C-alpha positions in Angstrom: 42.8 -15.6 -24.4 44.8 -14.4 -21.6 45.3 -16.0 -18.2 43.1 -13.5 -16.3 40.1 -14.2 -18.6 40.7 -18.1 -18.1 40.7 -17.7 -14.4 37.6 -15.6 -14.5 35.9 -18.3 -16.4 37.1 -21.0 -14.0 35.9 -19.0 -10.9 32.6 -18.6 -12.6 32.3 -22.3 -13.3 33.4 -23.1 -9.8 30.7 -20.8 -8.2 28.0 -22.3 -10.5 29.1 -25.7 -9.5 28.9 -24.9 -5.7 25.4 -23.2 -6.3 24.3 -26.4 -8.0 25.5 -28.7 -5.3 23.9 -26.5 -2.6 20.6 -26.4 -4.5 20.6 -30.2 -4.9 21.3 -30.7 -1.2 18.5 -28.4 -0.2 16.1 -29.8 -2.7 16.8 -33.3 -1.6 16.4 -32.5 2.0 20.0 -33.2 3.1 20.2 -29.5 4.2 17.1 -28.7 6.2 15.9 -25.1 6.2 12.9 -25.8 8.3 13.9 -23.8 11.4 15.8 -21.0 9.7 13.3 -18.2 10.4 11.7 -19.5 13.6 12.5 -19.2 17.2 13.4 -22.3 19.1 11.7 -21.4 22.2 8.0 -20.7 22.8 5.3 -20.5 20.1 6.4 -20.7 16.5 6.7 -17.1 15.2 8.9 -15.2 12.8 11.5 -13.2 14.6 12.0 -9.9 12.9 15.7 -9.7 14.0 16.4 -12.8 12.1 14.6 -11.6 9.0 16.3 -8.2 8.9 19.7 -9.9 9.5 19.0 -12.3 6.6 17.9 -9.5 4.2 20.8 -7.2 5.1 23.3 -10.1 4.6 21.9 -10.9 1.3 21.8 -7.2 0.1 25.5 -6.5 1.3 26.7 -9.8 -0.3 25.0 -9.2 -3.5 26.3 -5.7 -3.8 29.9 -6.8 -3.1 29.5 -9.8 -5.6 28.4 -7.2 -8.2 31.4 -5.0 -7.4 33.7 -8.2 -7.8 32.1 -9.0 -11.1 32.7 -5.5 -12.5 36.1 -4.9 -11.0 39.3 -4.6 -12.8 41.1 -7.9 -13.4 43.3 -9.0 -10.5 42.0 -6.5 -8.0 39.4 -7.0 -5.3 37.1 -4.1 -4.8 36.9 -2.0 -1.5 33.8 -2.4 0.7 32.0 0.9 1.0 31.7 2.3 4.5 27.8 2.6 4.3 27.6 -1.2 3.7 29.9 -2.0 6.7 27.8 0.4 8.9 24.5 -1.3 7.7 26.0 -4.7 8.2 27.3 -3.8 11.7 24.2 -2.2 12.7 22.2 -5.2 11.7 24.5 -7.5 13.5 24.1 -5.3 16.7 20.5 -5.4 16.5 20.5 -9.2 16.1 22.9 -9.7 19.0 21.0 -7.3 21.3 17.7 -9.2 20.8 19.4 -12.5 21.4 21.0 -11.2 24.5 17.7 -9.8 25.7 15.9 -13.0 25.1 18.6 -15.0 26.9 18.5 -12.6 29.7 14.7 -13.0 30.0 14.9 -16.7 30.4 
């Protein structure tokens, strides 16, 4: 076994341990997800800007993690411009709706 293979296994174990700790804290209620997709002001409703921002973030991160998993040893992959444009556009939509709601108050 070479050093890069050992490091790859260690990083995988570390990520699994972090995921297990996070899942445990969410399931025991120490990390609350109750207001993640709800507006704080007015009637309880699901804001579309938060949902689209969450979905785009998950998709972009999943794509990048897949690229990292299949990349050559010792080299971080480049992020495709399309993913950056998608994430930037999603961030602009989210920030614009937040600014509009703050202005309306």
